[in-house]
PQR file with spaces between the fields and no chain letter, atoms N, CA, C, O and H, PARSE charges and radii, in Angstrom:
ATOM       1  N    UNK     1      14.986  230.475  236.321 -0.4000 1.5000
ATOM       2  CA   UNK     1      15.378  229.042  236.061 -0.0000 2.0000
ATOM       3  C    UNK     1      14.305  228.800  234.901  0.5500 1.7000
ATOM       4  O    UNK     1      13.128  229.159  234.900 -0.5500 1.4000
ATOM       5  N    UNK     2      15.001  228.104  233.917 -0.4000 1.5000
ATOM       6  CA   UNK     2      14.242  227.496  232.820 -0.0000 2.0000
ATOM       7  C    UNK     2      13.538  226.280  233.035  0.5500 1.7000
ATOM       8  O    UNK     2      13.684  225.812  234.165 -0.5500 1.4000
ATOM       9  H    UNK     2      15.957  227.812  233.918  0.4000 1.0000
ATOM      10  N    UNK     3      12.773  225.608  232.207 -0.4000 1.5000
ATOM      11  CA   UNK     3      12.136  224.393  232.532 -0.0000 2.0000
ATOM      12  C    UNK     3      13.091  223.415  232.009  0.5500 1.7000
ATOM      13  O    UNK     3      12.869  222.272  232.409 -0.5500 1.4000
ATOM      14  H    UNK     3      12.655  225.988  231.290  0.4000 1.0000
ATOM      15  N    UNK     4      14.294  223.576  231.069 -0.4000 1.5000
ATOM      16  CA   UNK     4      15.303  222.602  230.756 -0.0000 2.0000
ATOM      17  C    UNK     4      16.251  222.432  232.233  0.5500 1.7000
ATOM      18  O    UNK     4      16.667  221.353  232.655 -0.5500 1.4000
ATOM      19  H    UNK     4      14.475  224.504  230.745  0.4000 1.0000
ATOM      20  N    UNK     5      16.450  223.653  232.826 -0.4000 1.5000
ATOM      21  CA   UNK     5      17.072  223.558  233.925 -0.0000 2.0000
ATOM      22  C    UNK     5      16.441  222.610  234.994  0.5500 1.7000
ATOM      23  O    UNK     5      17.180  221.785  235.531 -0.5500 1.4000
ATOM      24  H    UNK     5      16.113  224.530  232.483  0.4000 1.0000
ATOM      25  N    UNK     6      15.070  222.679  235.349 -0.4000 1.5000
ATOM      26  CA   UNK     6      14.342  222.110  236.121 -0.0000 2.0000
ATOM      27  C    UNK     6      14.379  220.601  235.858  0.5500 1.7000
ATOM      28  O    UNK     6      14.559  219.792  236.769 -0.5500 1.4000
ATOM      29  H    UNK     6      14.470  223.349  234.913  0.4000 1.0000
ATOM      30  N    UNK     7      14.189  220.231  234.492 -0.4000 1.5000
ATOM      31  CA   UNK     7      14.173  218.795  234.078 -0.0000 2.0000
ATOM      32  C    UNK     7      15.694  218.207  234.527  0.5500 1.7000
ATOM      33  O    UNK     7      15.929  217.150  235.112 -0.5500 1.4000
ATOM      34  H    UNK     7      14.043  220.887  233.753  0.4000 1.0000
ATOM      35  N    UNK     8      16.517  219.095  234.127 -0.4000 1.5000
ATOM      36  CA   UNK     8      18.024  218.423  234.426 -0.0000 2.0000
ATOM      37  C    UNK     8      18.247  218.143  235.843  0.5500 1.7000
ATOM      38  O    UNK     8      18.993  217.232  236.204 -0.5500 1.4000
ATOM      39  H    UNK     8      16.326  219.954  233.651  0.4000 1.0000
ATOM      40  N    UNK     9      17.633  218.886  236.634 -0.4000 1.5000
ATOM      41  CA   UNK     9      17.926  218.938  238.287 -0.0000 2.0000
ATOM      42  C    UNK     9      17.207  217.653  238.532  0.5500 1.7000
ATOM      43  O    UNK     9      17.738  216.823  239.270 -0.5500 1.4000
ATOM      44  H    UNK     9      17.027  219.626  236.341  0.4000 1.0000
ATOM      45  N    UNK    10      16.006  217.401  237.962 -0.4000 1.5000
ATOM      46  CA   UNK    10      15.086  216.223  238.612 -0.0000 2.0000
ATOM      47  C    UNK    10      15.725  215.093  238.202  0.5500 1.7000
ATOM      48  O    UNK    10      15.833  214.185  239.027 -0.5500 1.4000
ATOM      49  H    UNK    10      15.574  218.075  237.362  0.4000 1.0000
ATOM      50  N    UNK    11      16.262  214.921  236.892 -0.4000 1.5000
ATOM      51  CA   UNK    11      16.744  213.760  236.470 -0.0000 2.0000
ATOM      52  C    UNK    11      18.067  213.538  237.348  0.5500 1.7000
ATOM      53  O    UNK    11      18.176  212.508  238.014 -0.5500 1.4000
ATOM      54  H    UNK    11      16.175  215.659  236.222  0.4000 1.0000
ATOM      55  N    UNK    12      19.038  214.484  237.344 -0.4000 1.5000
ATOM      56  CA   UNK    12      19.979  214.546  238.291 -0.0000 2.0000
ATOM      57  C    UNK    12      19.918  214.016  239.703  0.5500 1.7000
ATOM      58  O    UNK    12      20.713  213.219  240.201 -0.5500 1.4000
ATOM      59  H    UNK    12      18.950  215.321  236.803  0.4000 1.0000
ATOM      60  N    UNK    13      18.883  214.557  240.272 -0.4000 1.5000
ATOM      61  CA   UNK    13      18.384  214.170  241.585 -0.0000 2.0000
ATOM      62  C    UNK    13      18.033  212.583  241.782  0.5500 1.7000
ATOM      63  O    UNK    13      18.368  211.897  242.748 -0.5500 1.4000
ATOM      64  H    UNK    13      18.237  215.204  239.867  0.4000 1.0000
ATOM      65  N    UNK    14      17.364  212.207  240.770 -0.4000 1.5000
ATOM      66  CA   UNK    14      16.721  210.915  240.488 -0.0000 2.0000
ATOM      67  C    UNK    14      18.044  209.852  240.602  0.5500 1.7000
ATOM      68  O    UNK    14      18.158  208.945  241.427 -0.5500 1.4000
ATOM      69  H    UNK    14      17.092  212.763  239.985  0.4000 1.0000
ATOM      70  N    UNK    15      18.852  210.162  239.711 -0.4000 1.5000
ATOM      71  CA   UNK    15      20.133  209.508  239.347 -0.0000 2.0000
ATOM      72  C    UNK    15      20.705  209.252  240.708  0.5500 1.7000
ATOM      73  O    UNK    15      20.828  208.114  241.162 -0.5500 1.4000
ATOM      74  H    UNK    15      18.759  210.899  239.041  0.4000 1.0000
ATOM      75  N    UNK    16      21.081  210.435  241.401 -0.4000 1.5000
ATOM      76  CA   UNK    16      21.648  210.449  242.863 -0.0000 2.0000
ATOM      77  C    UNK    16      20.953  209.476  243.805  0.5500 1.7000
ATOM      78  O    UNK    16      21.576  208.654  244.477 -0.5500 1.4000
ATOM      79  H    UNK    16      20.982  211.359  241.032  0.4000 1.0000
ATOM      80  N    UNK    17      19.576  209.617  243.819 -0.4000 1.5000
ATOM      81  CA   UNK    17      18.780  208.896  244.720 -0.0000 2.0000
ATOM      82  C    UNK    17      19.167  207.315  244.500  0.5500 1.7000
ATOM      83  O    UNK    17      19.569  206.610  245.424 -0.5500 1.4000
ATOM      84  H    UNK    17      19.071  210.285  243.274  0.4000 1.0000
ATOM      85  N    UNK    18      19.003  206.882  243.235 -0.4000 1.5000
ATOM      86  CA   UNK    18      19.224  205.397  242.730 -0.0000 2.0000
ATOM      87  C    UNK    18      20.611  204.837  243.276  0.5500 1.7000
ATOM      88  O    UNK    18      20.834  203.824  243.938 -0.5500 1.4000
ATOM      89  H    UNK    18      18.676  207.455  242.483  0.4000 1.0000
ATOM      90  N    UNK    19      21.571  205.927  242.733 -0.4000 1.5000
ATOM      91  CA   UNK    19      23.030  205.477  243.195 -0.0000 2.0000
ATOM      92  C    UNK    19      23.046  205.411  244.596  0.5500 1.7000
ATOM      93  O    UNK    19      23.609  204.395  245.002 -0.5500 1.4000
ATOM      94  H    UNK    19      21.390  206.750  242.195  0.4000 1.0000
ATOM      95  N    UNK    20      22.513  206.330  245.673 -0.4000 1.5000
ATOM      96  CA   UNK    20      22.533  206.340  247.059 -0.0000 2.0000
ATOM      97  C    UNK    20      21.813  204.590  247.510  0.5500 1.7000
ATOM      98  O    UNK    20      22.359  203.719  248.187 -0.5500 1.4000
ATOM      99  H    UNK    20      22.055  207.155  245.343  0.4000 1.0000
ATOM     100  N    UNK    21      20.758  204.565  246.994 -0.4000 1.5000
ATOM     101  CA   UNK    21      20.117  203.427  247.245 -0.0000 2.0000
ATOM     102  C    UNK    21      20.850  202.051  247.139  0.5500 1.7000
ATOM     103  O    UNK    21      20.955  201.150  247.972 -0.5500 1.4000
ATOM     104  H    UNK    21      20.315  205.272  246.444  0.4000 1.0000
ATOM     105  N    UNK    22      21.352  202.165  245.789 -0.4000 1.5000
ATOM     106  CA   UNK    22      22.290  200.890  245.430 -0.0000 2.0000
ATOM     107  C    UNK    22      23.424  200.872  246.327  0.5500 1.7000
ATOM     108  O    UNK    22      23.867  199.813  246.773 -0.5500 1.4000
ATOM     109  H    UNK    22      21.267  202.897  245.112  0.4000 1.0000
ATOM     110  N    UNK    23      23.922  202.029  246.613 -0.4000 1.5000
ATOM     111  CA   UNK    23      25.340  202.047  247.520 -0.0000 2.0000
ATOM     112  C    UNK    23      24.916  201.604  248.878  0.5500 1.7000
ATOM     113  O    UNK    23      25.743  200.922  249.483 -0.5500 1.4000
ATOM     114  H    UNK    23      23.562  202.889  246.250  0.4000 1.0000
ATOM     115  N    UNK    24      23.839  201.847  249.445 -0.4000 1.5000
ATOM     116  CA   UNK    24      23.314  201.346  250.824 -0.0000 2.0000
ATOM     117  C    UNK    24      23.253  199.949  250.971  0.5500 1.7000
ATOM     118  O    UNK    24      23.804  199.268  251.836 -0.5500 1.4000
ATOM     119  H    UNK    24      23.167  202.401  248.953  0.4000 1.0000
ATOM     120  N    UNK    25      22.353  199.497  249.819 -0.4000 1.5000
ATOM     121  CA   UNK    25      21.954  198.095  249.714 -0.0000 2.0000
ATOM     122  C    UNK    25      23.092  197.218  249.500  0.5500 1.7000
ATOM     123  O    UNK    25      23.138  196.122  250.060 -0.5500 1.4000
ATOM     124  H    UNK    25      21.905  200.050  249.117  0.4000 1.0000
ATOM     125  N    UNK    26      24.070  197.650  248.680 -0.4000 1.5000
ATOM     126  CA   UNK    26      25.259  196.630  248.200 -0.0000 2.0000
ATOM     127  C    UNK    26      26.361  196.902  249.028  0.5500 1.7000
ATOM     128  O    UNK    26      27.113  195.939  249.179 -0.5500 1.4000
ATOM     129  H    UNK    26      24.032  198.539  248.225  0.4000 1.0000
ATOM     130  N    UNK    27      26.704  198.051  249.670 -0.4000 1.5000
ATOM     131  CA   UNK    27      28.080  198.298  250.302 -0.0000 2.0000
ATOM     132  C    UNK    27      27.740  198.301  251.674  0.5500 1.7000
ATOM     133  O    UNK    27      28.093  197.378  252.408 -0.5500 1.4000
ATOM     134  H    UNK    27      26.094  198.834  249.547  0.4000 1.0000
ATOM     135  N    UNK    28      26.915  199.508  252.181 -0.4000 1.5000
ATOM     136  CA   UNK    28      26.934  199.763  253.639 -0.0000 2.0000
ATOM     137  C    UNK    28      26.321  198.639  254.528  0.5500 1.7000
ATOM     138  O    UNK    28      26.872  198.266  255.564 -0.5500 1.4000
ATOM     139  H    UNK    28      26.628  200.258  251.585  0.4000 1.0000
ATOM     140  N    UNK    29      24.945  198.030  253.982 -0.4000 1.5000
ATOM     141  CA   UNK    29      24.320  196.944  254.828 -0.0000 2.0000
ATOM     142  C    UNK    29      25.247  195.729  254.919  0.5500 1.7000
ATOM     143  O    UNK    29      25.453  195.231  256.026 -0.5500 1.4000
ATOM     144  H    UNK    29      24.498  198.332  253.141  0.4000 1.0000
ATOM     145  N    UNK    30      25.750  195.282  253.947 -0.4000 1.5000
ATOM     146  CA   UNK    30      26.530  193.976  253.959 -0.0000 2.0000
ATOM     147  C    UNK    30      27.734  194.159  255.026  0.5500 1.7000
ATOM     148  O    UNK    30      27.952  193.338  255.916 -0.5500 1.4000
ATOM     149  H    UNK    30      25.582  195.687  253.048  0.4000 1.0000
ATOM     150  N    UNK    31      28.486  195.339  254.825 -0.4000 1.5000
ATOM     151  CA   UNK    31      29.473  195.711  255.890 -0.0000 2.0000
ATOM     152  C    UNK    31      29.117  195.638  257.131  0.5500 1.7000
ATOM     153  O    UNK    31      29.682  194.946  257.978 -0.5500 1.4000
ATOM     154  H    UNK    31      28.308  196.006  254.102  0.4000 1.0000
ATOM     155  N    UNK    32      28.011  196.461  257.337 -0.4000 1.5000
ATOM     156  CA   UNK    32      27.532  196.542  258.758 -0.0000 2.0000
ATOM     157  C    UNK    32      26.920  195.065  259.297  0.5500 1.7000
ATOM     158  O    UNK    32      26.943  194.771  260.492 -0.5500 1.4000
ATOM     159  H    UNK    32      27.552  197.023  256.649  0.4000 1.0000
ATOM     160  N    UNK    33      26.399  194.220  258.311 -0.4000 1.5000
ATOM     161  CA   UNK    33      25.906  192.963  258.759 -0.0000 2.0000
ATOM     162  C    UNK    33      27.025  191.889  259.140  0.5500 1.7000
ATOM     163  O    UNK    33      26.872  191.071  260.047 -0.5500 1.4000
ATOM     164  H    UNK    33      26.381  194.458  257.340  0.4000 1.0000
ATOM     165  N    UNK    34      28.156  191.983  258.353 -0.4000 1.5000
ATOM     166  CA   UNK    34      29.600  191.274  258.591 -0.0000 2.0000
ATOM     167  C    UNK    34      30.210  191.965  259.887  0.5500 1.7000
ATOM     168  O    UNK    34      30.734  191.237  260.730 -0.5500 1.4000
ATOM     169  H    UNK    34      28.281  192.647  257.616  0.4000 1.0000
ATOM     170  N    UNK    35      30.171  193.147  260.054 -0.4000 1.5000
ATOM     171  CA   UNK    35      30.748  193.612  261.332 -0.0000 2.0000
ATOM     172  C    UNK    35      30.179  193.146  262.627  0.5500 1.7000
ATOM     173  O    UNK    35      30.830  192.628  263.535 -0.5500 1.4000
ATOM     174  H    UNK    35      29.745  193.739  259.369  0.4000 1.0000
ATOM     175  N    UNK    36      28.759  193.407  262.621 -0.4000 1.5000
ATOM     176  CA   UNK    36      27.970  193.087  263.635 -0.0000 2.0000
ATOM     177  C    UNK    36      28.299  191.576  264.194  0.5500 1.7000
ATOM     178  O    UNK    36      28.761  191.367  265.316 -0.5500 1.4000
ATOM     179  H    UNK    36      28.231  193.828  261.884  0.4000 1.0000
ATOM     180  N    UNK    37      27.986  190.557  263.233 -0.4000 1.5000
ATOM     181  CA   UNK    37      28.137  189.283  263.317 -0.0000 2.0000
ATOM     182  C    UNK    37      29.558  188.908  263.759  0.5500 1.7000
ATOM     183  O    UNK    37      29.771  188.023  264.588 -0.5500 1.4000
ATOM     184  H    UNK    37      27.611  190.726  262.321  0.4000 1.0000
ATOM     185  N    UNK    38      30.461  189.585  263.198 -0.4000 1.5000
ATOM     186  CA   UNK    38      31.976  189.354  263.508 -0.0000 2.0000
ATOM     187  C    UNK    38      32.381  189.790  264.984  0.5500 1.7000
ATOM     188  O    UNK    38      33.211  189.184  265.663 -0.5500 1.4000
ATOM     189  H    UNK    38      30.288  190.305  262.525  0.4000 1.0000
ATOM     190  N    UNK    39      31.691  190.910  265.385 -0.4000 1.5000
ATOM     191  CA   UNK    39      31.996  191.443  266.509 -0.0000 2.0000
ATOM     192  C    UNK    39      31.371  190.518  267.757  0.5500 1.7000
ATOM     193  O    UNK    39      31.922  190.261  268.827 -0.5500 1.4000
ATOM     194  H    UNK    39      31.017  191.402  264.834  0.4000 1.0000
ATOM     195  N    UNK    40      30.074  190.105  267.299 -0.4000 1.5000
ATOM     196  CA   UNK    40      29.590  189.192  268.272 -0.0000 2.0000
ATOM     197  C    UNK    40      30.297  187.958  268.569  0.5500 1.7000
ATOM     198  O    UNK    40      30.392  187.560  269.730 -0.5500 1.4000
ATOM     199  H    UNK    40      29.626  190.314  266.430  0.4000 1.0000
ATOM     200  N    UNK    41      30.801  187.327  267.579 -0.4000 1.5000
ATOM     201  CA   UNK    41      31.337  186.072  267.536 -0.0000 2.0000
ATOM     202  C    UNK    41      32.902  186.444  268.303  0.5500 1.7000
ATOM     203  O    UNK    41      33.413  185.696  269.137 -0.5500 1.4000
ATOM     204  H    UNK    41      30.723  187.650  266.636  0.4000 1.0000
ATOM     205  N    UNK    42      33.376  187.437  267.944 -0.4000 1.5000
ATOM     206  CA   UNK    42      34.743  187.747  268.723 -0.0000 2.0000
ATOM     207  C    UNK    42      34.378  187.797  270.267  0.5500 1.7000
ATOM     208  O    UNK    42      34.986  187.101  271.080 -0.5500 1.4000
ATOM     209  H    UNK    42      32.961  188.045  267.266  0.4000 1.0000
ATOM     210  N    UNK    43      33.395  188.624  270.610 -0.4000 1.5000
ATOM     211  CA   UNK    43      33.021  188.754  271.942 -0.0000 2.0000
ATOM     212  C    UNK    43      32.751  187.481  272.705  0.5500 1.7000
ATOM     213  O    UNK    43      33.242  187.229  273.805 -0.5500 1.4000
ATOM     214  H    UNK    43      32.901  189.190  269.949  0.4000 1.0000
ATOM     215  N    UNK    44      31.829  186.602  271.951 -0.4000 1.5000
ATOM     216  CA   UNK    44      31.682  185.264  272.523 -0.0000 2.0000
ATOM     217  C    UNK    44      33.077  184.396  272.747  0.5500 1.7000
ATOM     218  O    UNK    44      33.393  183.800  273.777 -0.5500 1.4000
ATOM     219  H    UNK    44      31.429  186.807  271.058  0.4000 1.0000
ATOM     220  N    UNK    45      33.736  184.472  271.662 -0.4000 1.5000
ATOM     221  CA   UNK    45      35.118  183.812  271.953 -0.0000 2.0000
ATOM     222  C    UNK    45      36.010  184.301  272.994  0.5500 1.7000
ATOM     223  O    UNK    45      36.553  183.514  273.770 -0.5500 1.4000
ATOM     224  H    UNK    45      33.479  184.956  270.825  0.4000 1.0000
ATOM     225  N    UNK    46      36.188  185.546  273.051 -0.4000 1.5000
ATOM     226  CA   UNK    46      36.875  186.219  274.428 -0.0000 2.0000
ATOM     227  C    UNK    46      36.092  185.786  275.624  0.5500 1.7000
ATOM     228  O    UNK    46      36.814  185.492  276.576 -0.5500 1.4000
ATOM     229  H    UNK    46      35.748  186.186  272.421  0.4000 1.0000
ATOM     230  N    UNK    47      34.708  185.660  275.848 -0.4000 1.5000
ATOM     231  CA   UNK    47      34.028  185.331  276.871 -0.0000 2.0000
ATOM     232  C    UNK    47      34.407  183.896  277.233  0.5500 1.7000
ATOM     233  O    UNK    47      34.728  183.532  278.364 -0.5500 1.4000
ATOM     234  H    UNK    47      34.121  185.899  275.074  0.4000 1.0000
ATOM     235  N    UNK    48      34.333  183.127  276.153 -0.4000 1.5000
ATOM     236  CA   UNK    48      34.630  181.529  276.464 -0.0000 2.0000
ATOM     237  C    UNK    48      36.133  181.442  276.948  0.5500 1.7000
ATOM     238  O    UNK    48      36.390  180.648  277.853 -0.5500 1.4000
ATOM     239  H    UNK    48      34.072  183.423  275.234  0.4000 1.0000
ATOM     240  N    UNK    49      37.042  182.138  276.453 -0.4000 1.5000
ATOM     241  CA   UNK    49      38.226  182.004  276.774 -0.0000 2.0000
ATOM     242  C    UNK    49      38.493  182.219  278.524  0.5500 1.7000
ATOM     243  O    UNK    49      39.356  181.567  279.112 -0.5500 1.4000
ATOM     244  H    UNK    49      36.833  182.783  275.717  0.4000 1.0000
ATOM     245  N    UNK    50      37.707  183.121  279.143 -0.4000 1.5000
ATOM     246  CA   UNK    50      37.714  182.960  280.519 -0.0000 2.0000
ATOM     247  C    UNK    50      36.620  182.125  281.253  0.5500 1.7000
ATOM     248  O    UNK    50      36.832  181.677  282.380 -0.5500 1.4000
ATOM     249  H    UNK    50      37.006  183.650  278.666  0.4000 1.0000
ATOM     250  N    UNK    51      35.377  181.915  280.549 -0.4000 1.5000
ATOM     251  CA   UNK    51      34.293  181.330  281.485 -0.0000 2.0000
ATOM     252  C    UNK    51      34.483  179.752  280.974  0.5500 1.7000
ATOM     253  O    UNK    51      33.895  178.875  281.608 -0.5500 1.4000
ATOM     254  H    UNK    51      35.205  182.279  279.633  0.4000 1.0000
ATOM     255  N    UNK    52      35.224  179.431  279.941 -0.4000 1.5000
ATOM     256  CA   UNK    52      35.028  178.128  279.656 -0.0000 2.0000
ATOM     257  C    UNK    52      33.830  177.761  278.655  0.5500 1.7000
ATOM     258  O    UNK    52      32.752  178.354  278.696 -0.5500 1.4000
ATOM     259  H    UNK    52      35.702  180.143  279.426  0.4000 1.0000
ATOM     260  N    UNK    53      34.076  176.885  277.890 -0.4000 1.5000
ATOM     261  CA   UNK    53      33.048  176.409  277.010 -0.0000 2.0000
ATOM     262  C    UNK    53      31.560  175.954  277.427  0.5500 1.7000
ATOM     263  O    UNK    53      31.414  175.362  278.496 -0.5500 1.4000
ATOM     264  H    UNK    53      34.952  176.404  277.858  0.4000 1.0000
ATOM     265  N    UNK    54      30.511  176.209  276.641 -0.4000 1.5000
ATOM     266  CA   UNK    54      29.167  176.045  277.254 -0.0000 2.0000
ATOM     267  C    UNK    54      28.898  174.509  277.210  0.5500 1.7000
ATOM     268  O    UNK    54      29.423  173.688  276.457 -0.5500 1.4000
ATOM     269  H    UNK    54      30.630  176.690  275.772  0.4000 1.0000
ATOM     270  N    UNK    55      27.954  174.297  278.194 -0.4000 1.5000
ATOM     271  CA   UNK    55      27.506  172.955  278.559 -0.0000 2.0000
ATOM     272  C    UNK    55      27.558  172.649  279.997  0.5500 1.7000
ATOM     273  O    UNK    55      27.854  173.547  280.786 -0.5500 1.4000
ATOM     274  H    UNK    55      27.527  174.963  278.806  0.4000 1.0000
ATOM     275  N    UNK    56      27.286  171.415  280.420 -0.4000 1.5000
ATOM     276  CA   UNK    56      27.164  171.205  281.621 -0.0000 2.0000
ATOM     277  C    UNK    56      28.572  170.926  282.049  0.5500 1.7000
ATOM     278  O    UNK    56      29.462  170.505  281.310 -0.5500 1.4000
ATOM     279  H    UNK    56      27.045  170.686  279.779  0.4000 1.0000
ATOM     280  N    UNK    57      28.690  171.251  283.523 -0.4000 1.5000
ATOM     281  CA   UNK    57      29.865  171.045  284.178 -0.0000 2.0000
ATOM     282  C    UNK    57      30.621  169.499  283.979  0.5500 1.7000
ATOM     283  O    UNK    57      29.824  168.591  283.743 -0.5500 1.4000
ATOM     284  H    UNK    57      27.967  171.594  284.123  0.4000 1.0000
ATOM     285  N    UNK    58      31.832  169.182  284.040 -0.4000 1.5000
ATOM     286  CA   UNK    58      32.342  167.910  284.176 -0.0000 2.0000
ATOM     287  C    UNK    58      31.917  167.138  285.131  0.5500 1.7000
ATOM     288  O    UNK    58      31.911  167.625  286.261 -0.5500 1.4000
ATOM     289  H    UNK    58      32.479  169.920  284.232  0.4000 1.0000
ATOM     290  N    UNK    59      31.432  165.689  284.941 -0.4000 1.5000
ATOM     291  CA   UNK    59      31.156  165.025  286.197 -0.0000 2.0000
ATOM     292  C    UNK    59      32.358  164.541  286.924  0.5500 1.7000
ATOM     293  O    UNK    59      33.305  164.042  286.315 -0.5500 1.4000
ATOM     294  H    UNK    59      31.437  165.293  284.023  0.4000 1.0000
ATOM     295  N    UNK    60      32.337  164.673  288.168 -0.4000 1.5000
ATOM     296  CA   UNK    60      33.280  164.022  289.050 -0.0000 2.0000
ATOM     297  C    UNK    60      33.434  162.569  289.053  0.5500 1.7000
ATOM     298  O    UNK    60      32.403  161.898  289.107 -0.5500 1.4000
ATOM     299  H    UNK    60      31.568  165.079  288.663  0.4000 1.0000
ATOM     300  N    UNK    61      34.640  161.944  289.001 -0.4000 1.5000
ATOM     301  CA   UNK    61      34.850  160.694  288.992 -0.0000 2.0000
ATOM     302  C    UNK    61      35.543  160.098  290.113  0.5500 1.7000
ATOM     303  O    UNK    61      35.761  158.886  290.131 -0.5500 1.4000
ATOM     304  H    UNK    61      35.478  162.489  288.958  0.4000 1.0000
């Protein structure tokens, strides 16, 4: 392996690491965040359909 091949490999590896970092921070993490919050909200909504809204029970009159 020559010095040129080694330098090219290092540059390519660094470029791929930067691409992977940007992909993770700009695509994967926002998708996971939105999916987590959306799943939690759907779960709470479904729970409240059966258990009723939060708060004290209605007072008898």
